[in-house]
C-alpha positions as CSV (number, residue, x, y, z in Angstrom):
1,X,0.0,0.0,0.0
2,X,1.4,3.4,-0.9
3,X,2.3,5.6,2.0
4,X,-0.1,8.3,0.9
5,X,-3.1,6.1,0.3
6,X,-5.9,5.7,2.7
7,X,-7.4,2.5,3.9
8,X,-10.7,1.4,2.3
9,X,-13.7,2.6,4.2
10,X,-15.5,-0.2,5.9
11,X,-19.1,-0.8,5.1
12,X,-21.5,0.0,8.0
13,X,-22.5,-3.0,10.0
14,X,-26.2,-4.1,10.0
15,X,-26.5,-2.8,13.5
16,X,-25.3,0.6,12.5
17,X,-27.6,0.6,9.5
18,X,-30.5,-0.2,11.7
19,X,-29.6,2.5,14.1
20,X,-29.5,5.1,11.3
21,X,-32.9,3.9,10.0
22,X,-34.4,4.2,13.5
23,X,-33.0,7.7,13.9
24,X,-34.3,8.8,10.5
25,X,-37.8,7.5,11.2
26,X,-37.9,9.4,14.5
27,X,-36.7,12.6,12.8
28,X,-39.3,12.2,10.1
29,X,-42.0,11.7,12.7
30,X,-40.9,14.8,14.6
31,X,-41.1,16.8,11.4
32,X,-44.5,15.4,10.4
33,X,-46.0,15.9,13.9
34,X,-44.6,19.5,14.0
35,X,-46.3,20.2,10.7
36,X,-49.6,19.0,12.1
37,X,-49.3,21.1,15.2
38,X,-48.7,24.2,13.2
39,X,-51.7,23.5,11.0
40,X,-53.9,22.9,14.0
41,X,-52.6,25.9,16.0
42,X,-52.0,28.5,13.3
43,X,-53.6,27.3,10.1
44,X,-52.2,26.1,6.8
45,X,-51.4,29.6,5.7
46,X,-48.8,29.9,8.4
47,X,-46.7,26.8,7.5
48,X,-43.2,27.9,6.6
49,X,-39.9,26.0,6.4
50,X,-38.2,28.0,9.2
51,X,-41.2,27.9,11.4
52,X,-41.5,24.1,10.9
53,X,-37.8,23.6,11.7
54,X,-38.1,25.5,14.9
55,X,-41.2,23.6,15.8
56,X,-39.6,20.2,15.1
57,X,-36.2,21.1,16.5
58,X,-34.3,19.8,13.5
59,X,-32.3,21.4,10.6
60,X,-33.3,22.3,7.1
61,X,-30.9,19.7,5.7
62,X,-32.9,16.9,7.2
63,X,-36.2,18.2,5.9
64,X,-34.9,18.5,2.3
65,X,-33.0,15.2,2.6
66,X,-35.9,13.2,3.9
67,X,-38.9,14.9,2.3
68,X,-37.6,17.0,-0.6
69,X,-39.6,20.1,0.3
70,X,-42.6,21.2,2.3
71,X,-45.0,19.4,-0.1
72,X,-43.3,16.2,0.8
73,X,-44.0,16.8,4.5
74,X,-47.6,17.7,3.7
75,X,-48.0,14.5,1.7
76,X,-46.6,12.4,4.6
77,X,-48.9,14.1,7.0
78,X,-52.0,13.5,4.9
79,X,-51.0,9.8,4.4
80,X,-50.6,9.4,8.2
81,X,-53.8,11.2,9.0
82,X,-56.1,9.6,6.4
83,X,-57.5,6.1,6.4
84,X,-57.0,3.8,3.5
85,X,-58.9,4.9,0.4
86,X,-61.4,2.0,0.5
87,X,-62.2,2.8,4.1
88,X,-62.4,6.6,3.7
89,X,-66.2,6.8,3.3
90,X,-68.1,3.5,3.5
91,X,-70.4,3.2,0.5
92,X,-73.9,3.0,1.8
93,X,-75.4,1.9,-1.5
94,X,-74.5,-1.7,-0.6
95,X,-75.8,-1.4,2.9
96,X,-79.1,0.5,2.4
97,X,-80.7,-1.3,-0.5
98,X,-84.4,-0.5,-0.7
99,X,-84.1,3.0,0.8
100,X,-84.8,6.1,-1.3
101,X,-82.0,7.6,-3.2
102,X,-82.0,10.7,-1.0
103,X,-81.7,8.5,2.1
104,X,-78.8,6.7,0.5
105,X,-77.2,10.0,-0.4
106,X,-77.5,11.4,3.1
107,X,-76.0,8.2,4.5
108,X,-72.9,8.9,2.3
109,X,-72.8,12.6,3.2
110,X,-73.3,11.9,6.9
111,X,-70.2,9.7,6.9
112,X,-68.4,12.4,5.1
113,X,-69.6,15.1,7.5
114,X,-68.3,13.0,10.5
115,X,-64.9,12.6,8.8
116,X,-64.4,16.2,7.8
117,X,-65.4,17.3,11.3
118,X,-62.9,15.1,13.1
119,X,-60.1,14.5,10.6
120,X,-57.6,17.4,10.5
121,X,-56.1,16.3,7.2
122,X,-59.4,16.1,5.4
123,X,-60.5,19.5,6.8
124,X,-57.2,21.1,5.8
125,X,-57.7,19.7,2.2
126,X,-60.9,21.8,2.1
127,X,-59.2,24.8,3.5
128,X,-56.3,24.4,0.9
129,X,-58.8,24.7,-1.9
130,X,-59.4,28.3,-0.9
131,X,-55.7,29.2,-0.9
132,X,-52.6,28.7,1.2
133,X,-49.0,28.1,0.2
134,X,-48.9,27.1,-3.5
135,X,-46.4,24.3,-2.9
136,X,-48.8,22.7,-0.4
137,X,-51.9,22.6,-2.6
138,X,-51.2,19.4,-4.6
139,X,-51.0,17.0,-1.6
140,X,-54.3,18.3,-0.4
141,X,-55.8,18.2,-3.9
142,X,-55.0,14.5,-3.8
143,X,-56.9,14.1,-0.6
144,X,-60.0,15.7,-2.1
145,X,-59.6,13.6,-5.2
146,X,-59.7,10.5,-3.1
147,X,-62.9,11.6,-1.4
148,X,-64.6,12.6,-4.7
149,X,-63.7,9.3,-6.3
150,X,-65.3,7.5,-3.4
151,X,-68.4,9.6,-3.9
152,X,-68.4,9.0,-7.6
153,X,-68.7,5.2,-6.8
154,X,-72.0,6.0,-5.3
155,X,-73.3,7.4,-8.6
156,X,-71.8,4.5,-10.6
157,X,-73.4,1.9,-8.4
158,X,-76.8,3.6,-8.5
159,X,-77.7,4.5,-12.1
160,X,-81.1,5.8,-11.0
161,X,-79.5,8.7,-9.2
162,X,-77.9,10.1,-12.4
163,X,-80.0,13.1,-13.1
164,X,-79.2,16.9,-13.2
165,X,-81.6,17.5,-10.3
166,X,-80.0,14.8,-8.1
167,X,-76.5,15.9,-9.0
168,X,-77.4,19.5,-8.1
169,X,-78.7,18.3,-4.7
170,X,-75.5,16.4,-4.0
171,X,-73.4,19.4,-4.9
172,X,-75.3,21.8,-2.7
173,X,-75.3,19.5,0.3
174,X,-71.6,18.7,-0.1
175,X,-70.8,22.4,-0.3
176,X,-72.9,23.1,2.8
177,X,-71.1,20.5,4.8
178,X,-67.7,21.9,3.8
179,X,-68.8,25.4,4.7
180,X,-70.0,24.2,8.1
181,X,-66.8,22.3,8.7
182,X,-64.7,25.4,8.0
183,X,-66.9,27.4,10.3
184,X,-66.4,24.7,13.0
185,X,-62.7,25.2,12.8
186,X,-62.4,29.0,12.3
187,X,-65.7,30.6,13.5
188,X,-67.7,27.9,15.4
189,X,-70.6,30.2,16.5
190,X,-73.4,29.6,14.0
191,X,-77.1,30.3,14.4
192,X,-76.9,29.8,18.2
193,X,-74.8,26.6,17.8
194,X,-71.2,25.8,18.7
195,X,-70.1,23.8,15.7
196,X,-66.9,22.8,17.4
197,X,-68.9,20.5,19.7
198,X,-70.5,17.2,18.8
199,X,-73.9,18.5,19.9
200,X,-73.7,21.7,17.7
201,X,-72.2,19.8,14.8
202,X,-74.9,17.1,14.8
203,X,-77.6,19.8,15.0
204,X,-76.2,21.6,12.0
205,X,-75.9,18.4,10.0
206,X,-79.5,17.6,11.0
207,X,-80.5,20.8,9.2
208,X,-78.7,19.6,6.1
209,X,-80.6,16.3,6.4
210,X,-83.9,18.2,6.8
211,X,-83.2,20.1,3.5
212,X,-82.5,16.8,1.8
213,X,-85.7,15.3,3.1
214,X,-87.7,18.3,1.8
215,X,-86.2,17.8,-1.6
216,X,-87.4,14.2,-1.8
217,X,-90.9,15.0,-3.1
218,X,-89.6,17.3,-5.8
219,X,-87.1,14.7,-7.0
220,X,-89.9,12.1,-7.2
221,X,-92.0,14.3,-9.6
222,X,-91.3,13.6,-13.2
223,X,-92.5,15.8,-16.1
224,X,-95.2,14.3,-18.3
225,X,-94.3,13.3,-21.8
226,X,-94.0,16.3,-24.1
227,X,-94.2,18.8,-21.2
228,X,-92.0,21.8,-21.7
229,X,-89.1,22.4,-19.3
230,X,-90.3,26.0,-19.1
231,X,-94.1,25.9,-19.1
232,X,-94.5,29.6,-18.4
233,X,-92.8,30.4,-21.7
234,X,-95.0,28.0,-23.5
235,X,-98.2,29.6,-22.0
236,X,-97.1,33.1,-23.1
237,X,-96.7,31.9,-26.7
238,X,-100.2,30.4,-27.0
239,X,-102.1,30.6,-30.4
240,X,-104.7,32.9,-28.9
241,X,-102.1,35.5,-27.8
242,X,-100.5,35.2,-31.2
243,X,-103.7,36.1,-33.0
244,X,-104.2,39.2,-30.8
245,X,-100.7,40.4,-31.6
246,X,-101.3,39.9,-35.3
């Protein structure tokens, strides 16, 4: 061996490799948990790299090495905080055969309402739709996509719910639940209810269910064959009125 040459570096032993892996996992967990604390305490808009590092007590090098960037941390947090896709919202169509389509829809949306009220990752995905750091939007877009795919299965399994009226009802009720969930997090006082509590939340969702029930009769009505979608316009253009104008 030449006098100036260095001895070959020894490969790390399995024990040392395992120790490094354990330390990395603990550091990753600290960063992800710190991300969740900042979101819960200050909101998504306040998540910044320097703030996250101070909260986690680690250096930037570890964040970029383990997660790539803030979006990687956000993605890890949503994965840890969300159940498996097939269990995100149980599809009630298989469980409530024979019930009306509005009843089935509210079973689906009630499950969603309970999830969005109690799951920080799901609620934050709704908040991220309104804004927040641009680099954090995609991970939360993915969360919403998972939810909407699950809801889409409800429509695929139940062909009789595919109508513009029923789709409109679903969209309005879904939006109402999201609004109430954001109010529960940021401004919980609503019409004499405290939406941050189970009692207040259930009362508010009960109102949503009441609206859905009132729509049942309207959705059951079907226009007769040949009936115009805008009967008032048809009445104004009757033959009698046409002769008077002539």
